[in-house]
C-alpha positions in Angstrom: -7.3 68.8 -11.9 -7.0 66.5 -14.9 -3.3 67.3 -15.1 -2.7 66.1 -11.5 -4.7 62.9 -12.1 -2.6 62.1 -15.2 0.6 62.7 -13.2 -0.4 60.3 -10.4 -1.4 57.7 -13.0 2.1 58.0 -14.7 3.8 57.5 -11.3 1.8 54.4 -10.5 2.5 52.9 -13.9 6.2 53.5 -13.5 6.2 51.9 -10.0 4.4 48.8 -11.5 7.0 48.6 -14.3 9.9 48.8 -11.9 8.4 46.2 -9.6 7.7 43.7 -12.4 11.3 42.5 -13.1 11.8 42.0 -9.4 9.0 39.5 -9.2 10.0 37.7 -12.4 13.6 37.3 -11.1 12.3 35.8 -7.8 10.2 33.2 -9.5 13.0 32.0 -11.8 15.7 32.0 -9.0 14.8 28.5 -7.9 15.2 27.2 -11.4 18.7 28.8 -11.8 20.0 27.5 -8.5 21.6 24.1 -8.9 21.1 21.4 -6.2 24.1 19.8 -4.5 23.4 16.2 -3.7 25.2 13.0 -2.7 24.7 9.5 -4.2 21.6 7.8 -2.8 20.6 10.8 -0.6 17.1 12.1 -1.3 16.7 15.7 -2.4 13.7 17.7 -3.5 12.7 20.9 -5.2 9.4 22.6 -6.1 8.5 23.6 -9.7 7.1 26.9 -10.9 3.5 27.9 -10.2 2.5 27.6 -13.8 3.8 24.0 -14.0 2.4 23.1 -10.6 -1.1 24.1 -11.8 -1.1 21.2 -14.2 -1.2 18.8 -11.2 0.0 15.4 -12.3 -0.4 16.0 -16.0 3.4 16.5 -16.5 6.3 14.6 -18.0 9.5 14.5 -16.0 12.7 13.6 -17.8 16.3 13.6 -16.5 19.3 14.2 -18.7 22.5 12.5 -17.4 24.7 14.1 -20.0 24.2 11.4 -22.5 20.5 10.8 -22.9 17.1 11.7 -21.4 15.5 9.3 -18.9 11.8 9.5 -18.4 10.9 9.0 -14.8 7.3 10.3 -14.7 4.4 10.6 -17.2 0.9 11.8 -16.4 0.7 10.5 -12.9 2.7 7.3 -13.4 6.2 6.8 -12.1 8.6 5.1 -14.4 11.6 3.1 -13.4 15.1 3.8 -14.7 16.4 0.6 -16.3 19.9 1.3 -14.8 18.4 2.1 -11.3 20.5 5.3 -11.2 17.7 7.9 -11.1 15.0 7.0 -8.6 12.0 9.3 -8.4 10.5 9.0 -4.9 7.4 11.1 -5.6 5.9 14.0 -7.5 3.1 15.6 -5.4 1.7 19.1 -5.5 4.5 20.4 -7.6 7.3 18.9 -5.4 9.8 16.6 -6.9 11.5 14.1 -4.5 14.3 11.9 -5.9 17.6 10.4 -5.3 20.5 9.5 -7.7 22.9 6.7 -7.0 25.7 7.8 -9.3 27.8 10.9 -9.1 27.6 13.4 -12.0 25.6 16.3 -13.4 21.9 15.9 -14.1 19.2 18.1 -15.5 15.6 17.6 -14.5 12.9 18.9 -16.9 9.3 19.0 -15.8 7.0 19.7 -18.8 3.2 20.1 -18.8 1.1 17.8 -21.1 -1.1 19.9 -23.4 -3.6 19.5 -26.2 -2.6 20.1 -29.8 -2.1 23.8 -30.5 -1.4 24.7 -26.9 2.0 25.7 -25.6 3.6 23.5 -22.9 5.2 25.0 -19.8 8.4 23.6 -18.4 10.6 23.9 -15.4 14.3 23.0 -15.5 16.5 22.2 -12.4 20.2 21.3 -12.4 21.4 18.7 -9.9 25.1 18.0 -9.1 25.7 14.7 -7.4 29.1 14.8 -5.8 31.4 11.7 -5.9 32.6 11.8 -2.3 30.6 8.8 -1.2 33.0 8.4 1.8 31.4 11.4 3.4 28.1 9.5 3.8 27.4 7.9 7.1 25.6 4.6 7.7 22.8 4.2 10.3 23.3 2.7 13.7 21.3 2.1 16.9 21.9 4.7 19.7 21.4 4.0 23.4 23.2 0.7 23.4 26.3 1.6 25.4 24.8 0.2 28.6 24.8 3.6 30.5 21.8 4.4 32.7 20.4 6.9 30.3 20.7 4.5 27.4 19.0 1.7 29.3 16.2 4.1 30.1 15.7 4.8 26.3 15.7 1.1 25.5 13.3 0.4 28.4 11.0 3.1 27.1 10.8 1.3 23.7 10.3 -2.0 25.4 7.2 -0.5 27.0 6.0 0.7 23.7 6.5 -2.8 22.2 4.4 -4.4 24.9 1.7 -1.6 24.7 1.3 -2.2 21.0 0.1 -5.7 21.8 -2.9 -4.5 23.7 -6.4 -3.6 22.3 -6.2 -0.4 24.4 -2.9 0.3 26.2 -4.6 3.1 28.2 -7.3 0.9 29.8 -7.1 0.0 33.4 -7.4 -3.7 32.6 -5.3 -4.3 29.5 -6.4 -7.0 27.1 -4.1 -8.5 24.4 -5.1 -8.4 20.8 -6.6 -11.5 19.4 -5.0 -14.3 17.5 -5.1 -13.5 13.8 -5.0 -9.8 14.5 -2.2 -7.6 13.2 0.6 -6.5 15.5 2.1 -3.1 14.4 5.7 -2.7 15.3 6.4 0.7 17.0 8.7 2.9 14.9 12.4 2.5 15.9 13.3 5.9 14.4 14.0 7.5 17.7 16.4 4.7 18.6 18.5 5.3 15.5 21.3 7.6 14.4 20.1 7.7 10.8 23.4 8.7 9.3 23.1 10.5 5.9 19.7 9.3 5.0 16.1 9.9 6.1 14.1 7.2 7.9 11.7 6.7 5.0 14.5 6.1 2.6 15.5 2.9 4.3 13.8 -0.4 3.7 12.9 -1.6 7.2 12.7 -5.3 8.0 11.3 -6.8 11.1 12.5 -10.3 12.0 10.3 -12.0 14.6 10.0 -15.3 16.2 6.7 -16.8 17.3 6.2 -18.5 20.7 8.1 -21.8 20.9 10.2 -21.1 17.8 14.0 -20.4 17.7 13.9 -19.2 14.1 12.8 -15.9 12.7 10.2 -14.9 10.1 10.5 -11.5 8.4 8.4 -8.9 6.7 9.5 -5.5 5.3 8.2 -2.0 4.7 9.4 1.1 3.0 8.5 4.8 2.8 5.9 5.8 5.4 4.4 2.3 5.7 4.3 0.6 9.1 6.0 -2.7 9.9 3.5 -5.3 11.0 2.9 -9.1 11.2 0.1 -11.4 12.2 -0.4 -12.9 15.6 -0.7 -16.7 15.2 -0.6 -18.0 18.8 -0.5 -16.8 22.4 2.9 -16.5 24.2 6.0 -14.4 23.9 7.2 -12.9 20.6 10.7 -11.6 20.0 11.7 -9.2 17.2 14.4 -6.9 16.0 14.4 -4.3 13.2 17.1 -3.9 10.5 17.6 -1.2 7.9 18.9 -1.4 4.4 19.3 0.8 1.3 20.7 0.3 -2.2 24.4 0.2 -2.5 26.1 3.4 -3.5 29.3 3.0 -5.5 29.8 -0.4 -4.0 29.3 0.8 -0.5 26.4 -0.5 1.7 24.7 1.6 4.4 22.8 -1.0 6.3 22.2 -2.2 9.8 22.8 -6.0 9.7 23.4 -8.8 12.1 25.8 -10.9 10.0 28.9 -12.0 11.8 27.4 -10.9 15.2 26.5 -13.3 18.0 23.0 -13.4 19.3 22.3 -13.1 23.0 18.9 -12.9 24.6 18.8 -9.0 24.5 20.4 -8.5 21.1 23.2 -9.1 18.7 26.8 -8.3 19.9 30.3 -8.1 18.6 32.5 -10.6 20.3 36.2 -11.2 20.9 38.6 -14.0 22.0 39.3 -13.9 25.8 42.9 -15.0 25.5 44.2 -12.0 23.4 41.2 -9.8 22.9 41.3 -10.4 19.1 37.9 -9.9 17.4 35.8 -12.9 16.4 33.1 -13.3 13.9 30.1 -15.6 14.3 28.3 -17.6 11.7 25.6 -19.8 13.2 27.2 -21.8 16.0 30.8 -21.4 14.5 33.4 -18.7 15.2 36.0 -17.3 12.9 39.1 -15.1 13.3 38.6 -13.3 10.0 35.8 -11.4 8.4 35.8 -13.7 5.3 34.8 -16.6 7.7 37.6 -18.9 6.5 39.8 -19.4 9.6 37.6 -21.2 12.1 38.2 -20.8 15.8 37.0 -23.6 18.1 36.9 -22.5 21.8 37.7 -24.9 24.6 35.0 -23.4 26.8 32.5 -21.1 25.0 31.4 -19.4 28.1 34.9 -18.3 29.1 36.7 -18.1 25.8 34.1 -15.9 24.0 33.7 -12.4 25.4 30.5 -10.4 24.7 31.5 -6.8 23.6 29.2 -4.1 22.1 25.5 -4.3 21.5 24.8 -3.5 17.8 21.1 -4.5 17.3 18.8 -4.8 20.3 16.1 -7.5 20.5 12.7 -6.7 21.9 9.8 -8.8 23.0 6.1 -8.7 24.0 3.7 -11.2 25.4 0.2 -12.1 24.0 -2.1 -13.3 26.7 -5.1 -15.4 25.6 -7.9 -13.0 25.1 -10.3 -15.8 24.3 -11.8 -16.6 20.9 -12.6 -13.8 18.5 -15.9 -13.9 16.7 -16.4 -11.2 14.1 -19.5 -10.4 12.1 -18.0 -8.6 9.1 -21.3 -7.3 7.7 -23.8 -4.9 9.2 -26.5 -6.0 6.8 -27.9 -9.3 5.6 -29.6 -9.5 2.2 -33.2 -10.8 2.0 -33.7 -14.5 1.5 -36.3 -16.4 -0.5 -38.3 -19.5 0.3 -36.8 -22.5 -1.4 -33.5 -20.8 -2.3 -30.3 -21.7 -0.5 -28.9 -18.8 1.5 -25.2 -18.5 2.3 -24.0 -16.6 5.4 -20.4 -15.5 4.6 -20.1 -12.7 7.2 -18.8 -14.8 10.1 -15.1 -15.0 11.0 -13.9 -17.0 14.0 -10.3 -17.1 15.2 -8.4 -17.9 18.4 -6.3 -20.4 20.2 -7.6 -23.9 19.4 -11.2 -22.8 19.0 -14.3 -24.9 18.7 -17.3 -23.3 17.1 -21.0 -24.0 17.2 -23.9 -22.4 15.2 -27.5 -22.0 16.1 -30.0 -20.9 13.5 -32.9 -18.9 15.0 -36.4 -18.0 13.5 -39.3 -15.8 14.3 -42.5 -15.3 12.3 -43.0 -11.6 12.8 -40.8 -8.7 13.8 -42.3 -8.7 17.3 -42.3 -12.5 17.8 -39.8 -14.2 20.1 -36.9 -16.1 18.6 -37.0 -19.9 18.5 -34.9 -22.6 17.1 -35.3 -22.8 13.3 -36.6 -26.1 11.9 -34.3 -25.8 8.8 -31.0 -27.6 8.8 -27.9 -25.4 8.9 -24.9 -26.7 7.0 -21.9 -25.7 9.3 -19.2 -26.5 6.7 -20.8 -24.5 3.9 -22.6 -21.9 6.2 -25.8 -22.3 4.3 -29.5 -23.1 4.9 -32.7 -23.0 2.8 -35.6 -21.0 4.2 -38.9 -22.9 4.1 -41.3 -20.2 5.3 -41.8 -16.4 5.6 -40.4 -14.6 8.6 -37.0 -13.7 10.0 -33.8 -15.7 10.5 -30.5 -15.1 12.2 -27.4 -17.1 13.1 -25.9 -17.2 16.6 -22.2 -18.1 16.7 -20.5 -19.4 19.8 -16.8 -20.1 20.1 -14.9 -21.7 22.9 -11.1 -22.2 23.2 -9.0 -24.7 25.0 -8.9 -22.5 28.1 -12.7 -22.6 28.4 -13.1 -18.9 27.3 -16.2 -18.3 25.2 -17.4 -15.6 22.8 -20.8 -15.3 21.2 -22.0 -13.1 18.3 -25.0 -13.0 16.0 -25.7 -11.9 12.5 -28.2 -9.3 11.5 -31.7 -10.4 10.6 -32.4 -12.2 7.3 -35.8 -11.2 6.1 -37.8 -13.8 4.0 -41.1 -12.5 2.5 -41.7 -14.5 -0.8 -41.1 -17.7 -2.5 -38.3 -18.1 -5.0 -39.7 -18.5 -8.6 -37.8 -19.5 -11.7 -38.7 -17.4 -14.7 -39.1 -19.4 -17.9 -38.2 -17.3 -20.9 -40.3 -17.9 -24.2 -37.9 -18.3 -27.1 -40.3 -19.6 -30.0 -41.2 -17.2 -32.9 -44.9 -17.5 -32.1 -44.3 -16.6 -28.5 -42.1 -13.7 -29.5 -44.5 -12.3 -32.1 -47.4 -12.5 -29.6 -45.8 -9.9 -27.4 -43.9 -8.0 -30.2 -46.4 -7.8 -33.0 -46.3 -4.0 -33.2 -42.5 -3.7 -33.6 -42.7 -6.6 -36.1 -45.2 -4.6 -38.3 -43.0 -1.6 -38.3 -40.0 -3.8 -39.2 -41.9 -5.2 -42.2 -42.9 -1.7 -43.3 -39.3 -0.5 -43.0 -38.1 -3.5 -45.0 -40.6 -2.8 -47.9 -39.4 0.9 -47.9 -35.8 -0.2 -48.1 -36.6 -2.5 -51.0 -38.4 0.3 -52.8 -35.4 2.7 -52.3 -33.0 0.1 -53.7 -35.3 -0.5 -56.8 -35.4 3.2 -57.5 -31.6 3.5 -57.4 -31.0 0.4 -59.6 -33.7 0.4 -62.3 -32.9 2.9 -65.0 -35.9 4.8 -66.5 -36.8 4.5 -70.3 -35.4 7.1 -72.7 -38.4 9.3 -73.6 -37.0 10.8 -76.8 -36.3 7.3 -78.2 -39.8 6.2 -77.5 -41.4 9.0 -79.4 -39.2 8.4 -82.4 -40.3 4.8 -82.6 -44.0 5.8 -82.5 -43.5 8.3 -85.5 -41.9 5.5 -87.6 -45.0 3.5 -87.2 
C-alpha cells in the first residue's frame, strides 16, 4: 500500500517538474519578442506580473543605443528633452508610447524597492522602422457628394444640433443656456484616420459666434472632449482639424491652408480657363503652392471653380432659453446678528439680463415669509441680520425678450448675536488663569538649577582635609 502511494507521488512530482519550464517560457515570451513600430505611431506592451504588482512604483527608462532616457518615475511621467520618446501612459502594467525617430530602442521597466530588497525588471525591445512614407495622413470621408456620403454628413449635422439641447430626446427641445458649455460631437466616425489612432491626434475646433465672420479655437487631446462656451443666442458654425507632431519632416494633419472657404466647408479650387489648380490665401489666389504667383480673376464667380470638399463646416442654432439663474450651494451657513453675511451662491447668466433681488425674513420655522427690513447690497451680495429668525434671498432675472426666471437660496438661520472675544494678554491676567502651571514651572526651574549645581561644583577632597586637621 505504501509502495503504491510513493509511486503515485513520484509520478505527480515528475509531472509538476515537466510542466514548470513550460509556464516560465510562456511568461518570458513577451519580453523576448521585439515590437515593430513606425515613427509617431503609438504602440503598447504589458510588463510581467511581478513588475505589474508594483503598480506605479516603477522607473521606466529607454535606451536609444547611446544613452538611457528616463520617461517615468514613481507615477510621474517625464518628458524627453529631444521629444523623440513620448510615453503616453503607464497604467495597470501597460506601457503605451510612441517614438518619432527610426532606430532600435530598449524599454526597461524596473520596480522601486527599499534598501536590501531586490528589484524586478522587465525589458522590451522596440524597432522603429524608417519607412515613414508608408504612413498615411488622416482625411475626412463622406465628402464626395454621393447620396450615401451626404447621408453620413447629414447624420452628423443632426448630432451637432442635438448637442445644443438640454435634452435632445424631449418632445419640446430647449437650447442650453448662455454661458453653458457646448460639447462638440466626436468626428471620429467621419474620418479615415490613416496610420494613427484618434486619441493620438490633437483636435482643434474652430468656431464662429453669431454675427462674426472670424473663428475662435480651442483644442483637446487624448480622450478629452472638444468644447466651448456659448456666449450669445444665434447660429454657430464650426469645423474640426487634426494635427500630430511631424515625423522626419513629414506632417500628418488635416488643415485648411490654401483652401477656399464656402458655406458648407473648405474646398480645393481650380482655374476655369485651363483647369489648373489654384491656392487661396484670404481673398487672394495663387497658381503655386508657395503663394508667390498671384492670380487675379476677371470674374470670381465664373473664373474660380469649386472642386473637392476637404473639411466640412457644421452649424447649430441656440434659441433663447431665457435667463439662467443657478443657486450653486445646497446649504447656507448660519448667520449672526450684527455680522455682515455674504451670499455668494447665486449665478445669473443669459442674453442681456436684468436681475433683481428680494431679501425675505420669517421669525420662526412655521411663520410666513415677509420682506426683510434689512438692506441688501446687490453689488456686494451682502446684508447684516438685525434679529433672530430665518432669511432667504429670492433672485429674479428677466432678459430682453421678456423671459423671466426665479430661484431662491436655502434658508439662513440666525440664532445669536455676534460677539467679539477680547483676549487678556497681561501677566496678571495670564497668571490668574494659569497659576497651577506656573507653580510647576517654578518647581521645574529650581530642580534644573540644582542639577546644574551638582554637575558643576566639585566636592572637597576628604583625604586632604583629614591631613590638615592632624597637623594642627
